[in-house]
C-alpha positions in Angstrom: 38.0 -46.3 -15.5 34.9 -48.3 -16.3 33.8 -48.2 -12.7 33.6 -44.3 -12.6 30.3 -42.5 -13.0 30.0 -40.5 -16.3 31.3 -37.0 -15.7 33.4 -38.2 -12.7 36.5 -36.8 -14.2 37.1 -33.2 -15.2 36.4 -32.7 -18.8 34.3 -35.9 -19.1 30.7 -35.9 -20.2 28.1 -34.4 -17.8 24.7 -35.7 -17.1 22.0 -33.5 -18.8 20.0 -33.6 -15.6 22.7 -31.6 -13.8 21.8 -28.5 -15.8 18.1 -29.1 -16.3 15.9 -26.0 -15.6 13.9 -27.9 -13.0 17.0 -28.9 -11.1 18.4 -25.3 -11.2 15.1 -24.0 -9.9 15.0 -26.6 -7.1 18.5 -25.6 -6.0 17.7 -21.9 -6.0 14.4 -22.4 -4.2 16.1 -24.4 -1.4 18.9 -21.9 -1.1 16.5 -19.0 -1.0 14.6 -20.6 1.9 17.8 -21.1 4.0 18.6 -24.8 3.1 22.2 -26.0 2.8 22.6 -27.9 -0.4 25.2 -30.1 -2.0 25.1 -31.2 -5.6 26.3 -34.4 -7.4 25.5 -35.8 -10.8 22.9 -38.1 -9.5 21.2 -36.0 -6.8 20.7 -32.7 -4.9 21.1 -33.2 -1.2 19.8 -30.6 1.3 19.6 -29.9 5.0 16.3 -28.0 5.4 15.5 -25.4 8.1 13.2 -26.9 10.8 10.3 -24.6 10.0 10.5 -25.3 6.2 10.6 -29.1 6.8 7.6 -28.9 9.1 5.6 -26.8 6.7 6.2 -29.2 3.8 6.0 -32.3 5.9 9.6 -33.6 5.0 12.6 -34.5 7.2 15.4 -32.1 7.8 17.7 -34.1 5.6 16.4 -34.8 2.1 17.9 -36.1 -1.1 16.3 -35.1 -4.4 16.9 -37.0 -7.6 16.1 -36.0 -11.2 16.8 -39.4 -12.7 14.0 -42.0 -12.5 15.0 -45.1 -10.5 17.7 -43.5 -8.4 17.3 -43.2 -4.5 15.7 -40.1 -3.2 12.6 -38.0 -3.9 12.2 -38.0 -7.6 11.5 -34.5 -8.9 9.6 -34.0 -12.2 6.9 -31.7 -13.4 4.4 -34.5 -12.8 5.7 -35.6 -9.3 4.2 -34.7 -6.0 7.3 -32.8 -5.0 6.2 -29.6 -6.7 2.7 -29.9 -5.2 4.2 -30.1 -1.8 6.1 -26.9 -2.4 3.1 -25.0 -3.8 2.0 -23.4 -0.4 5.6 -22.2 0.2 5.9 -20.7 -3.3 2.5 -19.0 -3.1 3.3 -17.5 0.3 6.7 -16.3 -1.0 4.8 -14.3 -3.6 2.8 -12.4 -1.1 5.5 -11.5 1.5 9.2 -11.2 1.6 11.7 -9.9 4.1 15.0 -8.7 2.6 18.1 -6.6 3.4 19.8 -4.3 1.0 23.6 -3.9 1.4 24.8 -0.5 2.6 26.9 1.5 0.2 28.5 4.8 1.1 27.3 6.9 4.0 27.1 10.7 4.1 29.0 11.7 7.3 28.5 15.4 7.8 26.3 18.4 6.9 23.1 17.0 8.3 22.4 20.1 10.3 22.1 22.2 7.2 19.9 19.6 5.5 17.6 19.6 8.5 17.4 23.4 8.4 16.3 23.2 4.7 13.7 20.4 5.3 12.1 21.1 8.7 10.1 24.3 8.1 8.4 24.8 11.5 5.7 27.5 11.5 5.2 27.9 15.3 8.1 26.2 17.0 11.9 25.7 17.1 14.1 22.7 17.1 17.6 21.7 18.2 19.8 19.3 16.3 21.2 16.7 18.6 23.3 14.4 16.4 23.3 11.6 13.8 23.6 7.8 13.9 23.9 5.2 11.2 21.3 2.5 11.6 19.4 -0.1 9.6 15.8 1.0 9.0 12.9 -1.3 8.1 10.6 -0.2 5.4 7.3 -1.8 4.3 6.5 -1.6 0.6 3.0 -2.8 -0.2 1.2 -3.4 -3.5 -2.5 -3.2 -3.7 -4.9 -4.0 -6.5 -7.4 -1.2 -6.9 -10.7 -1.6 -8.8 -13.0 1.2 -9.8 -16.5 0.0 -10.6 -19.2 2.1 -12.2 -20.7 1.9 -15.7 -17.3 0.8 -16.6 -14.6 -1.0 -14.7 -11.0 0.1 -14.3 -8.1 -1.7 -12.6 -4.7 -0.5 -11.3 -1.8 -1.8 -9.4 -0.7 0.6 -6.7 2.4 0.7 -4.5 2.7 2.5 -1.2 5.5 2.5 1.4 6.3 3.6 4.9 9.4 4.0 7.1 8.4 2.0 10.2 10.9 3.8 12.3 9.7 7.3 11.7 6.3 6.9 10.1 7.4 8.9 7.1 5.9 8.2 3.7 8.6 6.4 1.7 7.0 6.3 -1.8 10.0 7.9 -3.4 12.2 5.0 -2.1 10.2 2.4 -4.0 11.9 2.7 -7.4 15.5 2.7 -6.1 14.7 -0.3 -3.9 13.2 -2.3 -6.8 16.2 -1.4 -9.0 18.6 -2.9 -6.4 16.5 -6.0 -5.4 19.1 -8.2 -7.2 21.6 -7.2 -4.5 19.2 -8.0 -1.7 19.6 -10.9 0.7 16.7 -12.8 2.2 16.0 -12.5 5.9 14.3 -15.5 7.6 12.3 -15.6 10.8 11.9 -12.7 13.3 8.8 -11.7 15.1 9.5 -8.0 14.5 8.7 -8.4 10.8 5.2 -9.7 11.3 4.7 -7.2 14.1 5.5 -4.4 11.6 3.0 -5.7 9.1 0.3 -5.9 11.7 1.1 -2.5 13.2 1.2 -0.6 9.9 -1.5 -2.5 7.9 -4.1 0.3 8.6 -1.8 3.1 7.6 -0.8 1.3 4.4 -4.4 0.6 3.6 -5.3 4.3 4.1 -2.4 5.4 1.9 -3.5 2.9 -0.8 -7.1 4.2 -0.6 -5.9 7.8 -1.1 -3.6 6.7 -4.0 -6.5 4.8 -5.6 -8.7 7.9 -5.5 -6.0 10.0 -7.0 -5.4 7.2 -9.6 -9.1 7.2 -10.6 -9.7 11.0 -10.3 -10.0 11.5 -14.1 -12.3 8.5 -14.4 -14.5 10.0 -11.6 -14.5 13.4 -13.3 -15.6 11.7 -16.6 -18.4 9.9 -14.8 -19.5 13.2 -13.2 -19.6 14.9 -16.6 -21.7 12.1 -18.1 -24.1 12.2 -15.2 -24.4 16.0 -15.6 -25.2 15.6 -19.2 -27.9 12.9 -18.5 -29.3 15.0 -15.7 -29.6 18.0 -18.0 -31.2 15.9 -20.8 -33.8 14.2 -18.5 -34.7 17.4 -16.6 -35.2 19.2 -19.9 -37.2 16.4 -21.4 -39.6 15.8 -18.5 -39.7 19.6 -17.7 -40.9 20.2 -21.3 -43.7 17.6 -20.8 -44.8 19.3 -17.5 -44.7 22.7 -19.2 -46.9 21.4 -22.1 -49.5 20.1 -19.6 -49.5 23.4 -17.8 -50.1 25.3 -21.1 -52.9 23.0 -21.9 -54.6 23.7 -18.5 -54.2 27.4 -19.0 -55.3 27.5 -22.6 -58.4 25.3 -22.1 -59.1 26.8 -18.6 -59.6 23.3 -17.3 -61.5 22.7 -14.0 -63.0 19.8 -12.1 -62.1 16.4 -13.0 -60.2 17.4 -16.1 -58.0 19.7 -14.0 -57.4 17.0 -11.5 -56.4 14.5 -14.2 -53.9 16.9 -15.8 -52.3 17.8 -12.4 -52.0 14.1 -11.7 -50.1 13.8 -15.0 -47.7 16.5 -13.8 -47.1 14.7 -10.5 -46.6 11.4 -12.3 -44.1 13.1 -14.7 -42.2 14.5 -11.7 -42.1 11.1 -10.0 -40.8 9.5 -13.3 -38.1 12.1 -13.5 -37.1 11.4 -10.0 -36.9 7.7 -10.7 -34.9 8.3 -13.9 -32.4 10.6 -12.1 -32.0 8.0 -9.3 -31.2 5.4 -12.0 -28.6 7.6 -13.5 -27.0 8.4 -10.2 -26.8 4.6 -9.5 -25.4 4.1 -13.1 -22.6 6.5 -12.7 -21.8 6.0 -9.0 -18.2 5.1 -8.4 -17.2 2.4 -6.0 -13.4 1.9 -5.3 -12.1 -1.3 -3.8 -8.6 -2.0 -2.8 -7.0 -5.5 -2.0 -3.5 -6.2 -0.7 -1.5 -8.2 -3.2 2.1 -8.4 -1.8 4.2 -6.8 1.0 8.0 -6.4 0.9 9.8 -5.6 4.1 13.2 -4.2 3.3 16.0 -3.2 5.7 18.1 -0.3 4.3 21.0 1.6 5.9 20.0 5.1 6.8 21.3 7.9 9.0 18.9 8.8 11.8 18.9 12.4 12.8 18.0 13.2 16.4 16.1 16.5 17.1 14.5 18.1 20.0 11.3 20.1 19.1 10.2 23.1 21.3 6.7 24.5 21.4 6.3 27.1 24.1 7.3 25.3 27.4 6.9 21.8 26.0 9.5 19.8 24.2 9.8 16.4 22.5 12.5 14.3 20.9 12.0 13.0 17.3 14.1 11.3 14.6 14.3 12.0 10.9 15.7 9.6 8.4 18.4 10.5 5.9 18.1 8.1 2.9 21.4 7.3 1.2 19.5 5.8 -1.7 17.7 9.1 -2.3 20.5 11.4 -0.9 17.9 13.4 1.1 16.0 13.6 4.3 12.6 11.8 4.2 9.9 14.4 4.9 8.3 14.0 8.3 4.7 12.8 8.3 1.8 14.7 9.7 0.7 12.8 12.8 -3.0 13.6 12.1 -3.4 12.5 8.5 0.1 11.2 7.6 0.6 13.6 4.7 4.0 15.2 4.2 3.3 18.8 5.4 5.2 22.0 4.6 5.2 24.1 6.6 4.9 22.0 9.8 2.9 23.1 12.8 3.4 21.9 16.4 0.5 21.2 18.7 0.5 22.9 22.1 0.0 19.8 24.3 2.1 16.9 22.8 4.2 18.8 20.3 2.8 16.6 17.5 3.9 17.3 13.9 0.8 18.6 12.0 -0.2 19.9 8.6 -2.2 23.1 8.2 -5.5 21.2 8.1 -4.8 19.0 11.1 -3.8 22.0 13.3 -7.5 22.9 13.5 -10.6 21.0 14.8 -12.3 19.2 11.8 -15.7 20.0 13.3 -15.7 23.6 14.4 -12.5 25.0 12.8 -10.9 26.2 16.0 -7.2 25.7 16.6 -6.6 22.2 18.0 -4.8 18.9 17.2 -6.2 16.1 15.1 -3.5 13.7 16.5 -4.6 14.5 20.1 -8.3 14.5 19.4 -9.3 12.9 16.1 -13.0 13.4 16.7 -12.9 17.1 17.3 -12.0 19.5 20.2 -13.8 19.7 23.5 -15.2 23.1 23.1 -18.9 23.7 24.0 -19.8 24.8 20.5 -18.0 21.9 18.8 -20.2 19.2 17.5 -17.6 16.4 17.4 -18.8 12.8 17.1 -18.4 12.1 20.7 -20.9 14.9 21.6 -23.5 14.1 19.0 -26.8 12.6 20.2 
């Protein structure tokens, strides 16, 4: 038995390197990125995906060792192996594409749920049927910074169903709670296309979320500005009033009157300068920066509907979430809010909220999804008709 490696027999001593944290991490990292791995006491052998091998600059077959002097790429905290993996690790922290396993599916009663959720103000719909599908969602995290006299930071999370365009903020927590069950998805052009297509929408949602997040901070700044404005106006107003009383009391004329009137004008200019300084001091600037995006595929039931507005009709789909046990509210196609009730536009049967069913410029009935810049009425002063 002297020729056998230590630990070669069941129950024999095991090499401590076999269970080292670094070796465990290396194995999990390779498996997570699609590599086939095989362990032995002396090494970790792996067949790497072609894309991963090219990105790191390694061959498709690699042997990693954790014992100095043994054949293979020696892995330690000071070796170059971890430096080679750094770009992959950093990228994995900013984007991931996963699939959640599907649990139970609701199979009936969707027509009643649609009737409860889809409150149409000026149209009708017809329920066409349901189909179980896998829906991709984008969950994006943004760092929001509010800068003024003080600085505030927040981490915001926004989400969208890329099949329907519905806001999926309520799905974030259930998804995060089940990420341990998720499996990684590798490759696929549709994933990057989804991120490119919805980046603007996610950014606008994050901007709105940031303004809501910092609303109290903004109110506090406004109150402080109001107090400073009142204080400065009162102080410099009192100086001006004192000069006017002096002019009236002494009945000044000529050069003396000119000199005192110049003091009043100078005081007014100083007040204007001080107020401008205070406005700059308490002005609020909000910046958002994307931090990470998670694309997650979740089993849902797509509900097919036909909308009818006068003589025009249009087919749409709503998503029933089995994680939330409810229909995701449809999004306004003008501003992406979740409207209730819902209006339908006359031309393209767009779903609209009460604000987007009117021209933003003149207030006449219109559709902000059809004409974001305003209607085409003669009296409307939309951006495209301004000179």
